[in-house]
C-alpha positions as CSV (number, residue, x, y, z in Angstrom):
1,M,36.0,-35.9,-0.9
2,Y,35.8,-37.9,-4.4
3,Y,37.8,-35.4,-6.1
4,T,40.8,-35.2,-3.2
5,W,41.0,-38.8,-4.2
6,M,40.9,-38.8,-7.4
7,I,44.1,-36.1,-7.6
8,V,45.9,-38.2,-5.0
9,G,45.5,-41.1,-7.4
10,M,47.1,-39.1,-10.3
11,A,49.4,-37.6,-8.4
12,L,50.6,-41.4,-7.3
13,I,50.1,-42.2,-10.9
14,T,52.3,-39.4,-12.4
15,V,55.2,-39.4,-9.7
16,F,55.5,-43.6,-10.3
17,I,55.5,-43.4,-13.9
18,K,58.1,-40.5,-13.8
19,A,59.8,-42.1,-11.1
20,A,60.1,-45.5,-12.8
21,I,61.6,-43.7,-15.9
22,F,64.3,-41.5,-13.8
23,M,65.4,-44.8,-12.1
24,L,65.9,-46.9,-14.8
25,G,67.7,-44.0,-17.0
26,E,69.1,-45.8,-20.2
27,R,67.9,-49.1,-19.8
28,A,64.5,-47.8,-20.8
29,A,64.2,-47.6,-24.6
30,F,61.4,-46.5,-26.5
31,P,60.2,-47.2,-29.6
32,I,60.6,-45.1,-32.2
33,W,56.4,-44.4,-33.1
34,L,56.2,-43.9,-29.5
35,K,59.2,-41.4,-29.1
36,E,57.2,-39.8,-32.3
37,A,54.2,-40.3,-30.5
38,L,55.0,-38.7,-27.3
39,A,56.3,-34.9,-28.9
40,F,52.6,-34.3,-29.6
41,V,51.3,-34.5,-26.3
42,P,52.3,-30.9,-25.3
43,V,50.9,-29.5,-28.1
44,T,47.8,-31.6,-27.5
45,V,47.0,-31.0,-24.0
46,L,48.0,-27.0,-24.5
47,T,45.2,-27.5,-27.5
48,A,42.6,-29.2,-25.2
49,I,42.9,-26.7,-22.5
50,I,42.9,-23.1,-24.4
51,V,40.7,-24.0,-27.5
52,P,37.4,-24.2,-25.1
53,M,38.7,-21.5,-23.1
54,V,38.5,-19.6,-26.4
55,L,35.7,-20.6,-27.7
56,A,33.2,-21.0,-25.0
57,P,34.8,-18.7,-21.9
58,H,31.9,-18.9,-19.4
59,N,30.5,-22.5,-20.1
60,Q,27.3,-21.5,-22.0
61,G,28.1,-23.0,-25.7
62,L,30.3,-21.2,-28.0
63,E,30.4,-17.4,-28.5
64,L,31.9,-16.4,-32.1
65,S,31.0,-13.1,-31.6
66,W,33.0,-9.7,-31.7
67,R,31.6,-9.3,-27.9
68,N,34.2,-12.3,-26.7
69,P,38.0,-10.9,-26.2
70,Q,39.2,-14.2,-25.7
71,L,38.4,-15.3,-29.2
72,I,39.5,-11.5,-30.4
73,A,43.0,-11.9,-28.5
74,A,43.2,-15.0,-29.8
75,I,43.0,-14.6,-33.4
76,A,45.4,-11.3,-33.0
77,A,47.7,-13.7,-30.9
78,V,47.9,-16.5,-33.9
79,L,48.2,-13.8,-36.7
80,V,51.5,-12.4,-34.8
81,C,52.7,-15.8,-34.7
82,A,52.0,-16.5,-38.1
83,A,53.6,-13.0,-39.1
84,T,56.7,-13.2,-36.9
85,R,57.6,-16.4,-35.0
86,R,58.6,-15.0,-32.1
87,Q,56.6,-15.8,-29.1
88,L,57.0,-13.5,-26.4
89,L,55.7,-10.7,-28.9
90,T,52.8,-13.6,-29.6
91,I,51.8,-13.5,-25.8
92,M,52.2,-9.7,-25.4
93,V,50.3,-8.6,-28.1
94,G,47.5,-11.5,-27.1
95,L,47.4,-9.8,-23.5
96,L,47.1,-6.5,-25.0
97,V,44.4,-6.8,-27.4
98,F,42.6,-9.2,-24.2
99,F,42.5,-6.5,-21.7
100,A,42.1,-3.7,-24.3
101,W,39.5,-5.1,-25.5
102,Q,37.7,-6.5,-22.2
103,F,38.1,-2.6,-20.3
104,G,38.2,-0.8,-23.7
105,V,35.7,-1.9,-26.4
106,L,33.5,-4.1,-24.3
107,G,33.9,-1.5,-20.8
108,H,34.0,-4.2,-18.0
């Protein structure tokens, strides 16, 4: 029950903040430093979500071995992204490497 109230509280706070900004429109002016800082929020949030899933997929400490298909797929995706800068290709290669490693190399 505690988690339900926590999620409801976060949802209310989020809706309140977004509604306030939407209703204020152009009257809400943010300082330049805040706009620059907010530009990093999506990258920061995605990194905070993805890195633990890649490095410790089973919540049992770091799994830095060839038996971690998430790590192998992430490395392949980073290499493809660095070489091509194409997002769709990066996603497709990452998924392909993950499933090939999971079912082909590891066999489960």
